[in-house]
C-alpha positions as CSV (number, residue, x, y, z in Angstrom):
1,X,17.4,-9.2,-31.3
2,X,19.8,-8.3,-34.1
3,X,23.5,-7.8,-33.0
4,X,24.8,-4.3,-32.9
5,X,28.3,-3.4,-34.1
6,X,30.6,-2.5,-31.2
7,X,33.0,0.4,-30.9
8,X,35.9,-2.0,-31.7
9,X,34.4,-2.9,-35.0
10,X,33.7,0.7,-35.9
11,X,37.3,1.7,-35.1
12,X,38.6,-1.2,-37.2
13,X,36.4,0.0,-40.1
14,X,37.6,3.5,-39.6
15,X,41.2,2.3,-39.8
16,X,40.6,1.0,-43.4
17,X,39.6,4.5,-44.6
18,X,43.2,5.7,-45.2
19,X,43.8,2.7,-47.4
20,X,41.5,4.4,-49.9
21,X,44.3,6.9,-50.6
22,X,46.8,4.3,-51.6
23,X,45.6,4.0,-55.3
24,X,46.3,7.8,-55.6
25,X,49.9,7.3,-54.6
26,X,50.5,3.9,-56.1
27,X,47.8,2.6,-58.5
28,X,49.2,-0.9,-58.2
29,X,48.0,-1.0,-54.5
30,X,44.3,-0.6,-55.4
31,X,43.6,-4.2,-54.2
32,X,44.6,-3.4,-50.6
33,X,41.3,-1.7,-49.6
34,X,39.0,-4.4,-50.9
35,X,41.2,-7.1,-49.3
36,X,41.1,-5.3,-46.0
37,X,37.3,-4.9,-46.1
38,X,36.9,-8.5,-47.1
39,X,39.2,-9.6,-44.2
40,X,37.2,-7.4,-41.8
41,X,33.9,-8.8,-43.0
42,X,35.2,-12.4,-42.8
43,X,36.4,-11.8,-39.3
44,X,33.0,-10.2,-38.3
45,X,31.1,-13.2,-39.7
46,X,33.4,-15.6,-38.0
47,X,32.9,-13.8,-34.7
48,X,29.2,-13.9,-35.1
49,X,29.2,-17.6,-35.8
50,X,31.4,-18.4,-32.8
51,X,29.3,-16.3,-30.5
52,X,25.9,-17.6,-31.6
53,X,25.3,-19.6,-28.4
54,X,26.6,-17.1,-25.8
55,X,23.1,-15.9,-24.8
56,X,21.0,-18.8,-26.1
57,X,21.5,-20.9,-23.0
58,X,21.0,-17.9,-20.6
59,X,17.7,-17.9,-18.6
60,X,16.6,-14.8,-16.6
61,X,13.8,-15.2,-14.0
62,X,12.5,-12.9,-11.2
63,X,10.6,-13.5,-8.0
64,X,6.9,-14.3,-8.7
65,X,5.9,-11.6,-6.3
66,X,8.1,-8.7,-5.1
67,X,6.6,-6.7,-2.2
68,X,7.7,-3.1,-1.6
69,X,6.6,-0.3,0.6
70,X,5.7,3.0,-0.9
71,X,8.5,5.6,-0.8
72,X,10.8,3.2,0.9
73,X,14.0,1.8,-0.8
74,X,13.7,-1.9,-1.7
75,X,15.1,-4.4,-4.1
76,X,14.1,-6.9,-6.7
77,X,15.9,-10.2,-6.9
78,X,16.7,-11.4,-10.4
79,X,17.9,-15.0,-10.9
80,X,20.2,-15.9,-13.8
81,X,20.8,-19.5,-14.9
82,X,22.9,-20.9,-17.8
83,X,23.6,-24.4,-19.0
84,X,26.9,-23.5,-20.7
85,X,30.0,-21.6,-19.5
86,X,28.9,-18.1,-18.5
87,X,29.5,-15.3,-20.9
88,X,31.8,-12.3,-20.1
89,X,30.5,-9.1,-18.5
90,X,26.8,-9.0,-18.9
91,X,24.7,-5.8,-19.1
92,X,21.1,-6.0,-17.9
93,X,18.4,-3.5,-18.6
94,X,15.1,-3.2,-16.8
95,X,12.8,-0.5,-18.2
96,X,10.5,0.0,-15.2
97,X,7.5,2.4,-15.3
98,X,7.9,6.1,-14.4
99,X,6.5,5.5,-10.9
100,X,9.7,3.7,-9.9
101,X,13.0,5.3,-9.0
102,X,16.2,3.3,-9.7
103,X,19.8,4.4,-9.4
104,X,20.5,3.1,-12.9
105,X,18.4,1.4,-15.5
106,X,21.3,-0.7,-16.8
107,X,23.7,-2.7,-14.7
108,X,26.8,-4.6,-15.7
109,X,27.5,-7.9,-13.8
110,X,30.2,-10.5,-14.1
111,X,29.1,-14.1,-13.8
112,X,32.0,-15.9,-12.0
113,X,32.6,-19.1,-10.3
114,X,34.0,-22.5,-11.4
115,X,31.2,-24.9,-12.0
116,X,28.5,-22.4,-10.9
117,X,25.5,-22.1,-13.1
118,X,23.1,-20.0,-11.0
119,X,23.5,-16.4,-9.8
120,X,21.3,-13.8,-8.1
121,X,21.3,-10.1,-8.7
122,X,19.7,-7.5,-6.4
123,X,18.1,-4.7,-8.3
124,X,17.6,-1.6,-6.0
125,X,14.5,0.5,-6.6
126,X,12.0,2.7,-4.9
127,X,8.3,2.8,-5.7
128,X,6.4,6.1,-5.6
129,X,2.9,4.7,-6.1
130,X,0.9,1.8,-4.7
131,X,-0.5,-0.9,-6.9
132,X,0.5,-4.0,-8.8
133,X,2.9,-3.8,-11.7
134,X,3.9,-6.5,-14.1
135,X,7.6,-6.8,-14.8
136,X,8.5,-5.5,-18.2
137,X,10.7,-7.4,-20.6
138,X,14.4,-7.4,-19.5
139,X,17.2,-7.1,-22.0
140,X,20.6,-8.7,-21.6
141,X,23.7,-7.6,-23.6
142,X,27.2,-9.0,-23.9
143,X,30.2,-8.7,-26.2
144,X,30.9,-11.4,-28.8
145,X,34.0,-13.6,-28.6
146,X,36.3,-11.1,-30.4
147,X,34.4,-8.1,-29.1
148,X,33.2,-7.0,-32.6
149,X,29.5,-7.1,-31.8
150,X,27.1,-6.4,-28.9
151,X,24.8,-9.4,-28.6
152,X,21.3,-8.7,-27.2
153,X,18.4,-10.8,-26.2
154,X,15.0,-10.1,-24.7
155,X,13.7,-12.1,-21.7
156,X,10.2,-12.2,-20.3
157,X,10.4,-12.6,-16.5
158,X,7.2,-13.9,-15.1
159,X,6.6,-11.8,-12.0
160,X,5.0,-8.8,-10.5
161,X,5.7,-6.0,-8.1
162,X,3.2,-5.2,-5.4
163,X,3.6,-1.8,-3.6
164,X,1.9,-1.5,-0.3
165,X,1.4,1.5,2.0
166,X,4.5,2.5,4.0
167,X,3.9,1.7,7.7
168,X,7.4,2.1,9.0
169,X,6.9,5.6,10.4
170,X,3.8,4.4,12.1
171,X,5.5,1.3,13.5
172,X,8.1,3.5,15.2
173,X,5.3,5.6,16.6
174,X,3.5,2.6,18.0
175,X,6.5,0.6,18.9
176,X,5.4,0.0,22.5
177,X,2.1,-1.4,21.3
178,X,3.4,-3.8,18.7
179,X,6.3,-5.2,20.7
180,X,5.3,-8.7,21.4
181,X,6.7,-9.3,24.9
182,X,4.0,-11.7,26.2
183,X,2.1,-10.9,29.4
184,X,5.1,-10.9,31.8
185,X,5.4,-7.6,33.6
186,X,2.1,-6.2,32.4
187,X,0.0,-4.3,35.0
188,X,-3.6,-5.6,35.5
189,X,-6.1,-3.0,34.2
190,X,-9.8,-3.0,35.3
191,X,-12.1,-3.6,32.3
192,X,-15.1,-1.2,32.5
193,X,-18.5,-2.6,31.5
194,X,-20.1,-6.0,31.8
195,X,-20.3,-7.2,28.3
196,X,-23.4,-8.3,26.4
197,X,-22.9,-12.1,26.1
198,X,-25.3,-14.0,28.5
199,X,-23.5,-16.3,30.9
200,X,-25.8,-17.6,33.7
201,X,-28.5,-16.8,36.2
202,X,-28.1,-16.0,39.9
203,X,-30.3,-14.9,42.8
204,X,-31.2,-11.2,43.0
205,X,-28.9,-9.0,45.1
206,X,-29.6,-5.5,46.3
207,X,-28.4,-3.0,43.8
208,X,-29.0,-5.1,40.7
209,X,-30.4,-3.1,37.7
210,X,-34.0,-3.7,36.6
211,X,-33.0,-4.4,33.0
212,X,-30.7,-7.3,34.3
213,X,-33.6,-9.2,35.9
214,X,-34.7,-12.3,34.0
215,X,-38.5,-11.9,34.4
216,X,-39.5,-15.2,32.9
217,X,-37.2,-17.2,35.3
218,X,-38.3,-15.0,38.2
219,X,-42.0,-15.9,37.5
220,X,-41.2,-19.6,37.5
221,X,-39.2,-19.5,40.7
222,X,-41.5,-16.9,42.4
223,X,-38.4,-14.9,43.3
224,X,-36.2,-12.4,41.5
225,X,-33.4,-13.8,39.4
226,X,-30.7,-11.7,37.8
227,X,-28.8,-12.3,34.5
228,X,-25.0,-12.2,34.6
229,X,-22.8,-11.5,31.6
230,X,-19.3,-12.5,30.5
231,X,-16.7,-10.0,29.5
232,X,-16.4,-9.9,25.7
233,X,-12.9,-10.9,24.8
234,X,-13.2,-11.0,21.0
235,X,-15.0,-8.3,19.2
236,X,-15.6,-7.4,15.5
237,X,-14.1,-4.2,14.2
238,X,-14.6,-2.9,10.7
239,X,-12.7,0.0,9.1
240,X,-14.8,1.6,6.4
241,X,-12.7,3.7,3.9
242,X,-14.2,6.3,1.5
243,X,-12.3,6.4,-1.7
244,X,-14.7,8.7,-3.6
245,X,-13.5,11.9,-5.3
246,X,-12.8,13.8,-2.0
247,X,-10.2,11.2,-1.1
248,X,-8.0,12.4,-4.0
249,X,-7.3,15.7,-2.2
250,X,-3.8,16.4,-1.1
251,X,-2.9,15.6,2.5
252,X,-2.5,18.6,4.7
253,X,1.1,17.7,5.7
254,X,2.2,17.1,2.1
255,X,5.2,19.3,1.2
256,X,5.8,18.2,-2.4
257,X,5.2,20.4,-5.4
258,X,1.6,20.8,-6.7
259,X,2.5,19.2,-10.0
260,X,3.9,16.0,-8.4
261,X,1.7,13.1,-9.5
262,X,2.9,11.0,-6.5
263,X,2.1,13.4,-3.7
264,X,0.3,12.1,-0.6
265,X,-3.5,12.2,-0.7
266,X,-6.2,11.7,1.9
267,X,-6.6,8.1,0.6
268,X,-3.0,7.3,1.4
269,X,-3.5,8.5,4.9
270,X,-6.7,6.4,5.2
271,X,-4.9,3.3,4.1
272,X,-2.0,3.8,6.4
273,X,-4.3,4.4,9.4
274,X,-6.4,1.4,8.5
275,X,-3.3,-0.9,8.3
276,X,-2.1,0.4,11.7
277,X,-5.6,-0.2,13.2
278,X,-5.6,-3.8,11.8
279,X,-2.3,-4.5,13.5
280,X,-3.7,-3.0,16.8
281,X,-6.8,-5.2,16.6
282,X,-4.7,-8.3,15.9
283,X,-2.5,-7.5,18.9
284,X,-5.6,-7.2,21.1
285,X,-7.1,-10.4,19.8
286,X,-10.1,-8.9,18.0
287,X,-11.4,-9.7,14.6
288,X,-10.8,-7.0,12.0
289,X,-12.6,-6.4,8.8
290,X,-12.3,-3.9,5.9
291,X,-14.9,-2.2,3.7
292,X,-14.0,0.3,0.9
293,X,-16.7,2.1,-1.0
294,X,-17.1,4.8,-3.7
295,X,-20.0,4.7,-6.1
296,X,-20.4,1.1,-4.9
297,X,-18.8,-1.2,-2.3
298,X,-15.6,-2.2,-4.0
299,X,-13.9,-4.1,-1.1
300,X,-15.3,-6.3,1.6
301,X,-13.1,-8.4,3.8
302,X,-15.1,-10.1,6.6
303,X,-13.7,-9.7,10.1
304,X,-11.2,-12.3,10.9
305,X,-7.8,-13.0,12.6
306,X,-4.5,-14.6,11.7
307,X,-1.6,-14.3,9.3
308,X,-3.6,-15.4,6.2
309,X,-6.3,-12.8,7.0
310,X,-3.7,-10.1,7.4
311,X,-2.3,-10.9,4.0
312,X,-5.8,-10.7,2.5
313,X,-6.2,-7.2,4.1
314,X,-3.0,-6.1,2.5
315,X,-3.9,-7.4,-0.9
316,X,-7.2,-5.5,-0.7
317,X,-5.5,-2.2,0.2
318,X,-2.5,-2.0,-2.0
319,X,-4.3,-1.3,-5.3
320,X,-7.2,0.9,-4.1
321,X,-7.6,4.1,-6.1
322,X,-9.7,7.2,-5.7
323,X,-12.8,7.4,-7.9
324,X,-13.9,10.5,-9.8
325,X,-17.4,10.4,-8.6
326,X,-18.9,11.1,-5.1
327,X,-19.4,8.4,-2.5
328,X,-22.7,6.6,-2.4
329,X,-23.7,6.4,1.3
330,X,-27.1,4.9,0.6
331,X,-25.6,2.0,-1.2
332,X,-23.0,1.5,1.6
333,X,-25.6,1.5,4.4
334,X,-27.8,-0.9,2.5
335,X,-24.9,-3.2,2.1
336,X,-24.0,-3.0,5.8
337,X,-27.6,-3.8,6.8
338,X,-27.5,-6.9,4.7
339,X,-24.1,-8.2,5.7
340,X,-23.5,-7.2,9.3
341,X,-25.9,-8.9,11.7
342,X,-23.9,-8.9,14.9
343,X,-23.3,-5.7,16.8
344,X,-20.0,-4.3,15.5
345,X,-17.6,-1.4,15.9
346,X,-17.7,0.6,12.7
347,X,-14.9,3.1,12.2
348,X,-15.4,5.4,9.2
349,X,-12.6,7.2,7.4
350,X,-14.3,9.8,5.2
351,X,-14.4,13.6,4.5
352,X,-17.6,15.3,5.6
353,X,-16.3,18.9,5.1
354,X,-18.3,19.0,1.8
355,X,-21.9,20.0,2.7
356,X,-23.5,17.6,0.2
357,X,-21.5,14.6,1.5
358,X,-22.3,15.6,5.1
359,X,-26.0,15.8,4.3
360,X,-26.1,12.4,2.6
361,X,-24.2,10.8,5.4
362,X,-26.5,12.3,8.1
363,X,-29.7,11.1,6.3
364,X,-28.4,7.6,5.7
365,X,-26.6,6.9,9.0
366,X,-29.9,6.3,10.9
367,X,-30.2,2.8,9.3
368,X,-27.3,1.4,11.3
369,X,-26.7,3.8,14.2
370,X,-28.9,1.9,16.6
371,X,-27.5,-1.6,15.7
372,X,-23.8,-0.8,15.7
373,X,-21.3,1.4,17.5
374,X,-20.3,4.0,14.8
375,X,-17.2,6.2,15.0
376,X,-16.7,8.8,12.2
377,X,-13.3,10.3,11.7
378,X,-12.4,13.1,9.3
379,X,-9.0,14.8,8.7
380,X,-8.9,18.4,9.6
381,X,-8.2,20.5,6.5
382,X,-5.8,23.4,6.5
383,X,-7.2,26.5,8.2
384,X,-10.3,24.8,9.7
385,X,-10.3,26.1,13.3
386,X,-12.2,28.6,15.4
387,X,-11.3,32.3,15.3
388,X,-8.8,33.7,17.7
389,X,-7.1,30.4,18.2
390,X,-3.3,30.4,17.7
391,X,-1.3,33.2,16.1
392,X,-2.9,36.3,14.6
393,X,-4.3,35.5,11.2
394,X,-2.1,36.6,8.2
395,X,-5.2,36.6,6.0
396,X,-8.5,37.5,7.8
397,X,-10.6,36.3,4.9
398,X,-9.2,32.8,5.0
399,X,-9.4,32.8,8.8
400,X,-13.1,33.5,8.6
401,X,-13.7,30.9,6.0
402,X,-11.9,28.3,8.1
403,X,-14.0,29.3,11.1
404,X,-17.2,28.8,9.1
405,X,-16.1,25.4,8.0
406,X,-15.2,24.5,11.6
407,X,-18.6,25.8,12.7
408,X,-20.4,23.6,10.2
409,X,-18.5,20.5,11.3
410,X,-19.3,21.4,15.0
411,X,-23.0,21.5,14.2
412,X,-22.7,18.2,12.3
413,X,-21.0,16.6,15.3
414,X,-23.9,17.6,17.5
415,X,-26.5,16.2,15.1
416,X,-24.5,12.9,14.7
417,X,-24.1,12.6,18.5
418,X,-27.9,13.0,18.9
419,X,-28.2,10.0,16.6
420,X,-25.7,7.9,18.7
421,X,-22.8,8.4,16.3
422,X,-19.4,9.7,17.6
423,X,-17.6,12.2,15.4
424,X,-13.9,13.2,15.6
425,X,-12.0,15.8,13.6
426,X,-8.3,14.7,13.7
427,X,-5.1,16.3,12.5
428,X,-3.4,14.8,9.5
429,X,-0.3,13.6,11.3
430,X,-2.3,12.2,14.3
431,X,-4.9,10.2,12.3
432,X,-3.4,6.8,13.2
433,X,-2.9,7.7,16.8
434,X,-6.4,8.9,17.1
435,X,-7.9,5.8,15.6
436,X,-5.9,3.5,17.9
437,X,-6.8,5.5,20.9
438,X,-10.5,5.4,20.0
439,X,-10.4,1.6,19.5
440,X,-8.6,0.9,22.7
441,X,-11.0,3.2,24.6
442,X,-14.0,1.4,23.2
443,X,-12.4,-2.0,24.0
444,X,-11.4,-1.0,27.6
445,X,-14.9,0.3,28.4
446,X,-16.7,-2.6,26.7
447,X,-19.0,-0.2,24.8
448,X,-20.0,-3.0,22.4
């Protein structure tokens, strides 16, 4: 980048202006102004020549991947390296996108230390949107040896910033669940159910159910034989996220202005709840998988366990965006029928308040309702509640409209329950709590 004249050079040039008046007073002194300008120009050229290598040996690098949580202050670590004596005060500029908040876009640092050739600078910033962002070119600026020019150079740090959902509020809410204290001090709890995995045969005992009798073995032995099962310790859990057009609606608890492009949406709530559910499944020892769909199935992470699998789930969630079109339930259930062979717990995060979406879901759910255990969860929209519940309505028309929406969801719940599907209408701030409670209840009762 071309050098920029500094304030010192401009002031020196301004000081030569009064010399232009000398020929008026004394014509013999007309040579003073050209001589002063020539001396100033010679000094400037000498300063540039002496300072030509100040930034040439400087190298600026960044972390290959910087991970941040949405709406939570973080920092980017920048590494500086030079092969020559470090320059004086160095001004760094990082023009991040509009979705990042930073206290200052330019920072002045001083590279000190005898014999030190490497430094690290922490760059505080806050991300307001999820996704992956390439680091923009960084500009470094320093003064020349005599301070007559500002020398600038552009650097291309090879790195990216990944912004994930913010789980810190949910971690505090579920602190007792995620504290890893081992099994010391835990109370034994009775596990309800008998599981579905066959273990062995035994002689028939009074009180055994007819569907537990192994008729083929009973015919061979000429006496009744009963099948026994082992308790299922590891189960497969899939969270299915709808990121169609309805997921772009503002969250009920969002307090930001309507024109804020970074306000919380239903999709943000879905992603946070899915991340919390993944941590709960890992804590319980189950295999957790993820499916996201809009017009088509855009994400599919097969159920697994472990640190590497958790990282794969995070990478699949952080750049998920709402689509402009409606969700295609037919395509989703066709995909589930082809990929999921084992009986699985399917937890849906979708919005069925729209009559068209509810009808499509109801017609398509029959393909998998008998093979899997399906839990459908929707976020309760503002004002959706029965009449005469709570305080007297300020607007009777809106109260009646909310009651009609609540009534349609109540009827939908009855139709889904008749098909073997459980439906829950959860409050916005209790979505994660509701999902974890549903999962733990299913696991405790061995409903799979």
